[in-house]
SEZA-956756 format. One record per residue: x, z, y of N, C-alpha, C, CB in turn; residue in one letter. Coordinates in steps of 0.001 Angstrom, whole numbers, plus 524288, in hexadecimal, padded with zeros to 5 digits. Each point is the difference from the previous one (the first is absolute). Glycine has a CB too. Layout:
! SEZA-956756
XZYXZYXZYXZYA ...
***
This chain:
! SEZA-956756
7DDD26EDC2B9298801A97FF1E8048F7FB767FD1180303809898002E7FCA0X 7F4737FB53801847FBB87FD64801A67FAC58039D800FB8045C7F84A7FB16X 7FA6380BC5802067FC5A803BD7FFC7800608028F804317FFC6800737F7D2X 8053F80193809C88011B804378040E7FFA97FC37805ED8072B8070A7F8C3X 7F9D27F485807267FE897FCDE805C67FAD7800AB7FFB7806AC7F8AE80129X 7F6B98057F7FBA87FACA7FED78003B7FD98803B1801D58004D7FAFF7FA05X 8013480A7C803B57FD1A805A6801F58006C7FFEF8051880204805A37F8EFX 8027E7F997808BF802A1801BE804A57FDE97FC748041E8083E803637FB72X 7F73F7F79A803787FCAD7FBBA802E17F941801D58011C807027F8687FAB8X 7F75F8091F801837FA68801E97FF0780014805CE8039C7FE947FB257F506X 805308076180B2B7FF3D804CC8034D8000D7FECE805F280454805447F8D0X 7FFB37F6BC80817800A87FDF6805CE7FB127FE39801BF808FB7FD237FEF0X 7F4247FF567FD1C7FBA17FD25801F87FB95803B88011D802C27F8157FB1AX 7FD3480C76802677FC01803E280095800DC803D8804B07FECA7FF277F653X 80588801F180A8F8023580307805307FF4C7FDCF8048B806168030E7FB8BX 7F9D87F76A804517FF877FCBC8055F7FBF48010C804058032B7F9957FAD1X 7F7C480687802357FAE87FFD48044A8006E805FC801627F8937F8037FBC5X 8094780C51801EC7FFA88055F80196804A680121805197FC77802AC7F544X 808017F9E880A56802E37FFEA803797FEE57FE008043280453800A77FAA3X 7F90E7FA79805537FDC87FC8A804D17FBA38036280287801BA7F6867FB79X 7FB3F80CFA801FB7FBB6803038034F8025A804D1801C67F85C7FC967FB02X 80BA3804D98042A801F9804E380231802E07FED6805B88013D803D57F5FFX 7FD7B7F7E180BDF801D97FFCC806167FB2D801F88032B8069A7F7987FEF9X 7FAC380C90804E87FC658015F803F9800C97FEC8804A77FE698059F7FB96X 7FC9C7F98480718800707FEC2805D88009A80369804AA7FB7D7FA427FC76X 806C8805E28064B8015C802F2804157FB138013B802EA808E47FC308003DX 7F42A807ED7FE1F7FA3E80075802488002E80542803727FAE57FB2E7F775X 801F3805D180C257FEFC8042C802807F9F2801F27FC5A805C07FC9080A85X 7FC00809167F41E7FAB0801927FC5B7FD3980422803E48046C7FF1E7F550X 7FE798022C8107C7FC60803A1802B6803027FF60806097FCD4807817F6F2X 7FF617F9FD80C48801F37FFD48053F8010680531802387FB697F81080119X 8091380712803358012E80448801DC7FC5B8010F80524809467FEE37FBA5X 7F70180682806D47FB6E8008E802A2801987FF48804E87FBA3805647FA4CX 808CF7FB5880724802CD7FD35805A080663801087FF537F72A8027680753X 80AC77FC2C7FDCB805727FF7B8004680272802AF804157FEE77F85B7FC3DX 804B180A008046E802678020C804F18033B7FD1A802E77FF6A806FA7FC4FX 800CE7F964807AA802267FDB9804DA806807FEBD7FD6C7F8FE8062E80889X 809D67FD5F7F57F804417FF487FF35801C87FC1A7FB177FFBD80881804D4X 7FBC17F6B47F7B07FF1E7FD0C7FBD37FE527FAE0801DE7FE12807837FAB0X 7FE697F767808E77FE3C7FA8C8027B804997FDF38017C7F7798022780367X 80CD97FF607FF59803B77FCDF801C78047E7FE7A7FB5A7FDC4804568096CX 802347FDC97F2DD802EA7FDD77FB597FD417FB857FCAD803D9809087FFA5X 7F7B37F5B0801E47FC4F7FBF57FD2D803417FAE8802227F5758055C7FFE0X 80BEA7F5F17FC44801797FBA7802167FC247FBD97FE838090B8030E80011X 7F4017FD7B7FCB27FC277FB777FE197FB23802947FE388073F7F9D07FCE5X 7F4E1802618019C7FBA5800B07FC4C7FE7C7FC1F7FCF87FD698053D8053DX 8003E7FAB87F7047FDB97FBEF7FD787F9D28021A7FDF180A467FC177FD45X 7F23C7FF35801997FA65802D67FE177FFEB7FF917FAB67FA957FDDF80777X 802FF805627F4CD7FFF5800597FA9F7F9A37FE798001680890807A87FD27X 7F5EC7F4727FF337FB677FD057FE6C7FE79803387FB5C802907F6878035DX 7F7F880A0F7FAD07FEE2801E87FB787FF827FC747FBDF7FC8E8063280484X 8078C7F5A87FAF47FF4F7FCE77FB6C803C08017C7FCE37FC487F912803C7X 804DC8053D7F7DD803DB802417FC867FEE0804307FD6E8053B7FCE3804C5X 7FF658074C7FBBF7FF57804CF7FDAA7FF728034C8043D804AB7FE447F837X 7F9A3800F780D0B801CF803418042A7F87E800A98014480CCD7FBD48043BX 7F217809C07FB8D7FB30801D77FF9E7FCBB800D3805B5803EC804107F74DX 7FF667FC6780D177FE17800D98054D8036E7FD618032A7FC1B808227FE73X 8009B7F5C48054F802BE7FCFA804FC803138041B8032B7F8587F8F280103X 80BDC804FA8009F8045E804298026A802AF7FD3F8045D8020D804BA7F72FX 7FFFC7FDA480D2A805267FD2A802A2803E7803DE7FDCA7FC547FBAA80986X 8082E8017F7F4D88048D803757FE1E804AC7FFF9804627FDA57FDB67F5C0X 803488069780CF58038D8000780371805B0801237FDE67F8A98024D805C5X 80B697F9CE7FB89805BF801447FE4D802CA8023C803638002D7F9AB7FB36X 8027580A428039F8034A802FF8037A805987FEAD7FF807F9B7806E37FF98X 80A547FAC9803D7805057FDD48005F802BF801127FAD68003D80123809DBX 7FE9C804777F40880218801A27FB5B7FE127FD347FACB800F480833804FBX 7FBC27F4027FBE07FCBA7FCC17FB237FC2E803E37FD77808117F9B37FD66X 7F6BB8099D804F07FB37801FA7FDF17FB277FDE2802AA804E3807C77FDAAX 7F60D7F99B7FF187FB567FCB3802207FBE4804687FFD68025D7F5EA7FC60X 7F9DE808AF807767FC13803B0801027FACD7FCE37FFF180637806128055AX 7F5DB7FB777F9057FAB37FD0E7FEEF7FC9C801B28033A801107FECE7F799X 7FC957FEAE80B6B7FBB7800AC804577FAB37FDD97FE45806F37FF2A8070AX 7F50F802BA7FA0E7FB677FD96800807FE577FB7E803457FF1A807B37FDBDX 7FF757F44080132800477FAF2804BD7FAF280114803678049F7F7C27F9B0X 7F87080BFB804D17FB2B7FFF68030080052804C5804857FA9A7FC087F74DX 8096B80682808058016880476803C7802D47FDA3804B0800E6806C97F88BX 7FCFF7FCCE80A4C801E87FD8680663805F180047801097F748803888044FX 80B17801CC7F901804357FFF0802728047F7FC117FBB37FCF180A5E80596X 801737F41C7F6F2802857FB9C7FC687FFC17FB0C803547FCFA804057F6CEX 7FE107FACD80C187FF0C7FB81802A6803A37FF3C8048B7F71C800B57FD0FX 80A1A80398805BA802BF801A88054B805B17FED97FDB57F92380828804A9X 8082E7FA917F6F7805A17FFFE7FDCB801E47FA177FF737FE58808F17FAA2X 7FDD77F3FB803988007E7FB387FE3E8019C7FC74804427F9D7802047F955X 802937FE6A80AFA8013F7FE268055E8043B80165802727F8677FFBB800B6X 809DD804FD7FE4B80539801AD802C2804567FE437FCE47FC3B807D6803ECX 803367F7637F73D804667FE607FD51800BC7F9DA801917FE888073A7F834X 7FD5F7F513807F67FFBB7FAE2801AE802207FEE0805B07F8847FF957F9DCX 80508804C580967803007FDC7805C580537802667FEA77F80D8002380828X 80A008041B7F63C805C1801048003C802D97FA957FB8D7FE6580CD7801E8X 7FF967F12C7FB5F803767FBAC7FCD27FF547FBAA803777FEB4802C17F62FX 7FC5A7FBE680CA1800DC7FB1480379802898013C804677F8B57FC0D7FD36X 8087D8088A804EB802EE800EC80549804E67FFB07FEE77FA3580558803E2X 8085C7FB1E7F77F80529800927FEFF802667FA4C7FF5B7FE558093F7FBD5X 7FDDB7F3FA802E7801F57F95E7FF82801597FC878045B7FA79800377F954X 
***
C-alpha cells in the first residue's frame, strides 16, 4: 500500500511541470488587413499586445461586442485612426 502511494506521488510530481507549462497566452499571431464599417461600429475597446512573454508580434487587439477579437498592426494608419475613434467614443459617453 505504501509503495502505491509513493508511486502515485512520484507520478503527480512528474506531471506538475508539464501541466504548468501548458497555459497559453492569448496572443495575436497575425494582423488583419482592414475592417469594414459595420464591424467598426461593433468594436467596444482595444488593448495593446507587447512582444514580451509568449507573444511574438506587437499588435492592437480590438474587442467586439460579441467577445470576438481582431488584431491590427499598430504601425498602420487605419489602426491608429480606429484607436482614436474608440477613445473619443468612450470619453464622450462618460
